[in-house]
N, C-alpha and C positions, 0 to 999 in steps of 0.2 A: 648850540641846539637846545631848545626848550622842550624837553620831553617828559616833564612832570608839571602837575598843577602848581606846585610850590614855585617852580621856576617862572611860570607865567605871572603869578602874583607878584613875585619879587621884582621882576623886570618892569612890570607895569607901574610899580611904586617908585622906581628909580629913574624912569625916563620922563621926557617932557609930557606935561598934562595934555590929555585930549579933551574934547568937548562933546558931551553926550546930550542929544535932544530926546526928552522923554515924553511920549504921547500919553495923555491922560494920567498925569503924575499924581493925582489926588488919591493916593492909596498908601497906607502905612507901610506895608511890606516893601513896596517899590521904593519908597523914600528912605526906608532903613538901608536898603542896598546902595542907593545912590549917595546918601550922606556918608556911608562907610567908605565908599570909593573916593569921595571928595576928601575926607579926612586922611585917607591913606596917601593922598597926593597924586591919585591916578587921573582924576577928571574934574573939570568944571561942568556945570549942568544948566541946560535950558529946560525948565519945567513947564509943560503946557497942560492947561486944563482949568479946573475951578480954582482960581488963585486964592480965594478965601480959605477953601479947604486945605490947599497945599500949605499955606502959611500957618494954619492952625495945627496941622499934623507936624510940621517942622518944629513948631513951638513945643508941642507935647514930647518931642524927641530931644528937646534941649538944643535945637539948632535955630539959627537965624535965617529968615527969608532973605535978608540982605546979602547973604553969601552966594545966592543963586539968582539966575535970571528967570523971572516968572512971566508967563504969557497966558492970557485968558483965551479960553475957547468954550463955546456954548454946549457942544455935544461931542460924541465920539468921532463923528466924521470930521468935524472941524479940528479936533485935537490931532488927528492923524495928519490932516492937511498942513496945519501950522508947524508940526514937528518936522515933517518932510521938507517943507519950505526952508526951515532953518538949515537943513543939510544942503539943499540945493543952492542956497545963498552963501554957502561957505562959512556959516556961523558955527556949525557943529560938524564933527568929523564922523560920528556914527549915531545910530538910532536905537531907542529902547521902547519896548511895548510896556505900557502901564495898564491901567484899569479900563481896558477896552477889548473888544473882540479882535482876534487875530485877523479875521476877514476884513474888518474895517481898516486896520492898519495896512494890510497888504494891498487893498484896493488903492490906497493913496500911493503906496510904493510903486505899483506897476502902472499907474496912470501914464498914458503915452505923452501927454502934454506937460504935466507938472510933477511927475513922479521921479523915481530913481532907477528906471529900467536900464538894463544893458542887453546885449545879445545873448547873455548866458542864462541858463536855467537857474531858477532860484531853488536852493536846497538847504537842508538843515545838517549841520555837523555838530555832533556831541562828543566831547572828549571825556573819557572815563579813566579813572586810576583806582586799581584795587591792589591789596597787599600781595596777592598771589601772582601778579604779573609785574615784570621789572620796569615797565614804562607805560606811558599813556596809550590808550587805544582810541582811535577816532572811529565812531560809529555813524554810519550814514546810509539811508536817510530814514530816520525814525519819526518824521513829523510832517514834512511838506509834501512829498510826492508819494502817493499811496500805493499804486501798482505800476511802477515805471516799466516801459519797454526798454530794449537794449540800448537804443539811442539815448534815452534819458539816463539810463544807468551809467553810460560812459560820461555824460555831463556831470552827474552827481559825483562820480569817482574823481573826475578832474577838479571839481570844486574842493573836495576834501584834500586832494594832493596840494592844491594851492594854499590851503590853510597851513598844512604842515611845512611847506616850503617857506612860507612867511615866518614860521617859527624857527627856521634855521636848519631844517632837515635837508641833508644832501643826498640821502638815499632813503627810499620808502618801500615797504613791503605791503601790498594790498591783497586781501583775501576776498574772493567772491563767495559768500556764504550760501551753501545749499544743504540739502539733507544727506548728501553722499558725494563721492568723488567721480562717479560714473556719469557720462553724458547720456541722458535718456531723452529721446525725441518727444516723449509724452510729458516730460517735466520741463517746462519752458525755462525755468531758472537755471537749469544745468546747461541748456543750449546757449543761453545768454552769457553765462560765465565763461564757457569755452571761447565764445566770440570775443569777449572783453580781454581774455588772457592773450589772445592773438594780436591785439592792437599795439604791437610793440613800438611802432613809430610814434603813436600818440603819447605814450608814457615816457618816451626817452627824455623830454625836457625836464622831467621830474626825477630822473634816474630811479624809476619805479618798477619793481617787479610786481606784476599782477598775475595771480594764480587762482585756479578754480576750474570747475566746481570743486568745492572743498567744504567738509563739515567743520563746525566750530572747533572741535578738539584739535584737528590737524592745522588749523590756522594759528593756534596759540600755544601748542604743546609740542616741543621737540621730542619729548618722550613718546607721545602718541605717534608722531611721525616715524620714529624708529621702530615701534612695535608693528605698525601697519605698512612699513616700507614705502612711505610717501616722501618723495625727495624733490618736490618742486622748489625752485629758488624762492627763498623767503618763507617757506612753510615753517610753522612753529614759532615764527618771529614777526607776526603781523603788526603793522602800525595802523592799518585801516581795515575795518570790517565793512564791506559793502553788502548790505542785506537785500534780499529779493523784493520784499514788501515792507511797508511801514509797520505792519503788525509784528513782523520778526524783529525789526529794529526796536520797537517800543518794548517788546518782551525782554530782549537781551539787556536793554538799558535799565529797565525797572529791576531786573534780576541783579544787575551789578550794584544798583543803589541800595536795594532793600535786603538782599541776601548776603552781599559781600561788603556792605558799608562803604561803597565806592564814593570817591570824590568826583565831581564833574564840573564841566563848563561847556556851554553851548552857544552857538550863534547861527543865524541864517546868513548865507552868502549867495552871491550871484547878482545882487543889486550893486549900485555904485558904492555903497558903504555896507559894512556889517550891521546886522540887526540883532539886538539882544532880546530874547524872549525868556522870561523867568516865570515859573509856576509858584503859586502860593505854597505848594508842597516842597519846593526846593529848599535846601538848607541855606542859611545865611552865607556859609562858605561857598556854596555853589553859585549863588547870585553874585557875590563879589567876584568870583573867578570868571564868570561869564562876562561881566563888565570889563575885567582886565583883559580877557581874550579879545573882546570887541575892540578895545582901545589899541592893542598891539596890531591886530589885522588892519584896522583903519590906518594906522601910521605907516604900515607897509604899502598900502594902496595909494597913499598920498603922492 
């Protein structure tokens, strides 16, 4: 079971190389991450975009363009289309967003004729690791689905469970985060959490305890559970934090990064292959870990 960022990185370095298709790769930050993954033995790469700029950036980093496959594309729309096509054609096993808008990339991904759609909801899963917690936490969905209803929340939770299962988890604890533990008909998130907790048949294939509504402290602290006499199965030992809205997810994630110096890795799932999105603000470690995570999840889906 890979329940630490270090484990993900090490496993990605020691297993067969994947192939990543990068849309709009003409960006130094992106190419630093991709070349680091290439040097670590994780991936080969198809770099789509302004090939002249890509070659120049690679040279400035002391890398050779001959070590990569470069494909020309005139604009962001074409960059997305060419990168997605490389995946559809079986040349690449997963996808990465470069210097283009997320909307441009996702339009190519969800295109009914030429994209990478499945019947699953597309959602974002971010793994965080902080010194004060003994294992990784999967936070979802802090990016793709803004205000999901209970049907979408169930899909988001199942996507996250699939990520952890692919990493070798044989039992999972998932907390439906709310402001309190009492179901209040006036607070939809608590009603949704109670419904999700009752979907035991849906979670059985993942051997997953889903509990909530529950506040963050009771999701991750056994001491708090003892003080407040909260004893739901899995409480205080969460592997997944399912948030009610993207704002809550974004806030918790940023807090773990900036207040707790957390390590992280994130991907978008629900398409035919994982999609790596990295921010300029992400650390080099986080970017590399995200590529490693994408590689391992893609290998599991193959």
